[in-house]
C-alpha positions in Angstrom: -0.3 0.5 0.1 2.2 2.1 1.1 4.3 2.4 -2.5 1.4 3.5 -4.0 1.0 5.7 -1.6 4.2 7.5 -2.8 3.9 7.1 -6.2 1.2 8.6 -5.9 1.8 11.8 -4.2 4.8 12.3 -6.4 2.6 12.7 -9.3 -0.2 14.8 -7.2 1.6 17.2 -4.6 1.5 20.1 -7.2 -2.1 19.4 -7.8 -4.4 17.9 -5.0 -2.1 19.8 -1.7 -4.3 22.3 -0.1 -7.2 24.0 -0.6 -6.6 27.2 -2.6 -5.2 26.6 -5.4 -4.3 28.6 -8.5 -6.8 28.5 -10.5 -4.7 28.8 -13.5 -4.9 26.3 -16.2 -7.4 23.7 -14.0 -10.5 22.7 -15.5 -13.9 24.1 -15.0 -15.8 21.7 -16.4 -18.1 20.7 -13.7 -21.9 20.1 -15.2 -23.2 17.0 -14.0 -23.8 13.9 -16.7 -26.8 13.0 -15.6 -28.2 16.7 -15.7 -27.3 18.2 -18.8 -28.8 14.2 -20.9 -31.0 15.1 -22.7 -34.7 13.5 -22.7 -33.7 11.0 -26.1 -30.6 9.5 -23.8 -32.4 9.1 -20.7 -34.5 6.6 -23.0 -31.8 5.0 -24.3 -30.7 5.3 -20.4 -33.9 3.7 -18.4 -35.9 0.9 -19.3 -39.3 1.9 -20.4 -40.8 1.6 -17.2 -38.2 3.8 -15.3 -37.9 6.1 -18.0 -41.6 6.7 -16.9 -41.4 7.0 -13.2 -38.3 8.5 -12.9 -38.6 11.1 -15.8 -42.6 11.8 -16.6 -43.3 11.5 -12.8 -44.8 8.8 -12.6 -46.1 6.1 -9.9 -46.5 2.4 -9.6 -49.3 1.2 -8.7 -49.9 -0.4 -5.6 -48.1 -3.5 -4.3 -46.9 -4.1 -7.1 -42.9 -2.7 -7.3 -40.5 -6.0 -6.3 -39.7 -3.5 -3.1 -42.9 -2.9 -1.1 -42.0 -6.0 1.1 -38.2 -6.5 0.8 -36.7 -7.0 3.9 -33.1 -8.1 2.8 -29.8 -6.3 4.2 -28.8 -3.3 2.1 -28.7 -0.1 0.3 -31.1 1.0 -2.5 -29.8 3.7 -4.6 -31.5 6.6 -7.1 -32.0 3.6 -10.1 -31.1 6.8 -12.6 -28.1 7.5 -11.4 -27.1 4.6 -8.8 -26.7 7.6 -5.6 -27.2 6.0 -2.7 -30.4 7.4 -1.0 -31.2 4.0 2.0 -30.6 2.2 4.1 -32.5 -1.6 5.0 -31.7 0.3 9.1 -34.5 2.7 7.6 -37.4 1.0 5.5 -40.4 -0.4 7.4 -43.4 -1.2 6.4 -46.6 1.3 6.1 -49.1 -1.4 4.5 -49.8 2.0 2.2 -48.4 0.2 -1.6 -45.3 0.8 -1.7 -41.9 1.6 0.1 -41.2 3.2 3.0 -38.5 4.6 4.7 -38.3 6.9 7.8 -35.4 8.6 6.9 -32.4 8.9 4.2 -28.7 8.5 3.9 -28.0 12.3 5.7 -25.5 14.9 2.9 -28.7 16.5 1.2 -29.3 13.6 -1.4 -32.7 14.3 -1.7 -34.2 17.1 -2.7 -37.4 18.4 -1.5 -40.2 19.9 -4.0 -44.0 21.5 -3.4 -46.2 19.7 -5.2 -50.1 21.4 -6.0 -50.4 18.7 -8.5 -53.6 16.2 -9.1 -55.4 18.6 -6.5 -53.8 17.6 -4.1 -50.8 19.3 -1.6 -47.6 16.9 -1.2 -43.6 17.4 -1.2 -42.5 15.7 -4.2 -38.6 13.5 -3.1 -36.6 14.0 -6.2 -32.9 12.7 -6.8 -31.3 15.4 -6.0 -28.2 14.2 -8.0 -30.0 13.3 -11.5 -33.0 15.0 -10.8 -35.5 11.5 -11.2 -38.8 11.5 -9.4 -39.3 9.3 -6.4 -42.1 9.8 -5.0 -43.0 12.0 -2.1 -42.8 12.1 1.6 -45.5 12.7 4.0 -45.9 13.2 8.2 -47.6 11.0 9.4 -44.9 7.9 10.1 -45.0 5.9 12.2 -41.2 5.9 13.6 -39.5 8.4 16.0 -38.2 10.7 12.5 -42.7 11.0 11.6 -41.6 10.5 8.4 -42.6 8.9 5.4 -40.2 8.8 1.9 -43.2 7.0 0.3 -40.6 6.1 -2.6 -41.5 4.2 -6.1 -39.4 0.8 -6.2 -38.4 1.6 -10.0 -36.8 4.6 -8.8 -34.8 2.3 -7.6 -31.5 -0.5 -7.3 -31.2 -2.9 -4.6 -27.6 -3.5 -3.4 -27.2 -6.8 -1.4 -24.7 -6.2 1.4 -21.6 -8.1 2.2 -22.7 -10.2 6.0 -19.5 -11.4 7.8 -21.3 -14.4 9.8 -24.8 -12.8 9.5 -23.0 -9.5 10.4 -23.6 -6.5 8.6 -19.6 -5.9 6.8 -20.0 -2.3 7.3 -17.2 -0.3 9.1 -17.1 3.7 9.2 -13.8 6.2 10.0 -13.1 9.6 10.6 -10.5 12.1 8.5 -10.4 15.4 9.0 -8.1 17.3 6.2 -8.8 20.8 5.9 -11.7 22.0 4.0 -15.0 19.2 4.5 -16.4 20.2 1.4 -12.1 18.6 -0.3 -12.3 15.2 0.8 -16.3 15.0 1.5 -17.0 14.8 -2.5 -12.7 13.0 -2.6 -14.3 10.0 -1.1 -18.0 10.7 -2.2 -17.0 9.0 -5.3 -14.7 5.7 -4.1 -16.7 2.3 -5.0 -17.6 0.3 -1.8 -18.5 4.0 -0.1 -21.4 3.8 0.8 -22.1 7.0 3.1 -19.9 10.3 3.3 -21.4 12.8 6.1 -19.2 16.2 7.2 -19.6 17.4 10.7 -17.3 17.2 13.2 -15.1 16.2 15.7 -11.8 16.6 18.1 -13.3 18.9 20.6 -14.8 18.8 23.8 -18.0 21.1 23.9 -21.3 19.7 23.3 -23.1 19.8 19.1 -21.5 22.3 18.3 -21.5 24.7 15.2 -20.1 25.7 12.4 -19.3 29.7 13.4 -18.2 28.4 16.7 -16.3 25.6 15.0 -14.5 28.4 12.5 -13.1 30.4 15.1 -10.2 27.6 16.1 -10.7 27.7 19.4 -13.5 25.0 20.3 -11.3 22.2 19.6 -13.0 20.7 17.2 -11.5 19.6 13.3 -13.8 19.7 10.0 -13.7 16.2 9.8 -15.8 13.3 7.0 -17.3 10.6 8.3 -17.4 7.4 6.0 -18.9 4.8 6.1 -17.7 2.1 4.1 -17.2 -1.7 3.2 -15.2 -3.6 3.8 -15.2 -6.5 1.1 -14.8 -3.5 -1.7 -12.7 -1.3 -0.4 -10.2 -1.5 3.2 -9.5 0.9 5.0 -5.9 0.9 3.8 -7.1 2.3 0.1 -9.0 4.8 2.2 -5.6 5.4 3.9 -4.3 6.1 0.4 -6.3 8.4 -0.8 -6.9 11.3 2.6 -2.9 11.1 2.2 -3.8 12.0 -1.6 -5.9 14.6 -1.5 -5.0 18.0 1.7 -0.9 18.5 2.7 -0.2 16.1 6.0 3.1 18.3 6.5 1.3 21.5 7.3 0.3 22.3 10.7 -3.3 23.5 11.3 -3.9 24.6 7.9 -4.7 23.3 4.8 -4.0 25.8 1.7 -5.2 29.2 2.9 -7.2 27.3 4.7 -5.3 28.4 8.1 -7.0 27.6 12.4 -7.0 24.3 13.8 -10.1 23.7 12.7 -8.4 22.5 9.3 -5.7 20.4 11.0 -5.0 17.0 9.2 -5.5 13.6 12.3 -7.1 10.1 11.7 -9.5 9.6 13.9 -9.5 5.2 14.7 -12.5 4.1 15.2 -10.9 0.7 16.6 -7.0 -1.1 17.0 -6.2 -1.5 14.0 -7.3 2.0 12.6 -4.5 3.0 14.4 -1.7 0.5 13.7 -2.9 0.8 9.7 -2.0 5.0 10.1 0.6 4.7 11.9 2.2 2.0 10.0 1.7 4.0 6.6 2.8 7.7 8.3 6.5 5.7 9.3 6.0 4.2 5.5 5.8 7.9 4.8 8.4 9.2 6.6 11.3 7.1 6.3 10.4 6.9 2.4 11.0 10.7 3.2 8.6 11.5 0.6 7.7 14.9 2.5 9.8 17.6 2.9 8.9 17.9 5.7 8.2 16.4 8.9 4.0 15.2 8.7 2.0 16.3 11.5 -1.1 14.3 10.9 -2.3 13.5 14.5 -3.7 9.9 15.2 -6.3 10.3 18.5 -9.7 8.0 19.1 -12.4 8.5 17.8 -15.2 10.2 21.3 -17.5 12.2 19.0 -19.7 13.2 15.5 -21.6 15.7 15.6 -23.5 16.5 11.6 -22.2 20.1 10.2 -24.9 21.8 9.2 -27.2 21.0 6.3 -25.2 23.0 4.0 -22.2 21.4 4.5 -23.6 18.2 3.0 -23.1 17.2 -0.7 -21.6 21.1 -1.6 -19.5 19.5 -4.0 -22.5 17.3 -6.1 -25.3 20.3 -5.1 -22.7 23.9 -6.3 -20.7 23.0 -8.7 -21.2 25.2 -10.6 -20.0 28.4 -7.8 -16.9 29.3 -7.6 -14.8 27.3 -4.7 -16.2 24.1 -6.6 -15.0 24.6 -9.6 -11.7 26.2 -8.9 -10.6 24.2 -6.1 -12.4 21.3 -5.6 -12.7 20.2 -8.8 -9.9 19.5 -9.9 -8.3 16.9 -7.4 -11.8 15.1 -8.7 -10.1 14.9 -12.2 -6.8 13.7 -10.4 -8.3 10.5 -8.6 -9.6 9.7 -11.6 -7.0 9.9 -13.4 -5.0 7.6 -10.4 -7.2 6.0 -8.3 -10.0 5.0 -11.8 -10.1 1.4 -10.4 -11.6 3.3 -7.5 -14.2 5.0 -8.8 -17.6 4.6 -9.0 -18.7 4.4 -12.5 -22.5 5.4 -13.7 -24.4 2.4 -14.4 
């Protein structure tokens, strides 16, 4: 693993170092492939049933969908673009005739819009990435959230979770590497990564907010919580990406972002993660990959606080913003070249 990190860093140190990069010679093509597809292209991509539901806002006949009674463990994704939307833990039997969920995977993956069609007042839910129609959201759910995401089966695909002795094979990693907008977008693009949530870790005061963390005095760092399937992508591979997309030698700084909230840190959730992180840092140091000492902290994870909604899936929802075009997009372009085998592909 470490030899790949060394090779990757040598290739990418000038373009992936920090958040404040020079705009010169940087790619500005941030248009979402799915959002620019013509209807003719969608018709080629989707089955007639999927096109009717996703693009023409149709509805499955009640109790006709293949996921109405599904209880298998796994992840439900948008049938149009593959964005992960729900997990089996969020699903419940609402006896309404359509698959129902009481929450969504965090990160702004679903867009809510007022819908007054058919003489009713409802909230339509669509995939934030491709705009595909999913169904509607109601506030009559029986669980603690009080919500019922009523979704068409045809709008979804299902990926069974890998089981290890009957236990779901999912793990969690917490990384800090500067602005969480940047590292969130990078980890989100990896195969085997089921969810990436921006938030705060490392401080002591409960329930921090962005203003408090931005002061640099809270002890918290901007982090991402990565939920991943280790049967598809290992923690070692996540480390490869982590040490490539930020500069681990700048203390409390990434580019123009300065403050302890932008420090480099790995919050390990188990001893194996701690050992792998320390081994990676030692190997990078022994091989003199960097001209300066690595300052990445390796500390035990304690608490994660989800950041405000405006910080979730920031790149996916704001690709045309200058920060995304100038800072984040070049990192993703480089990832496509260096980690092509690890990146998600369109279905």
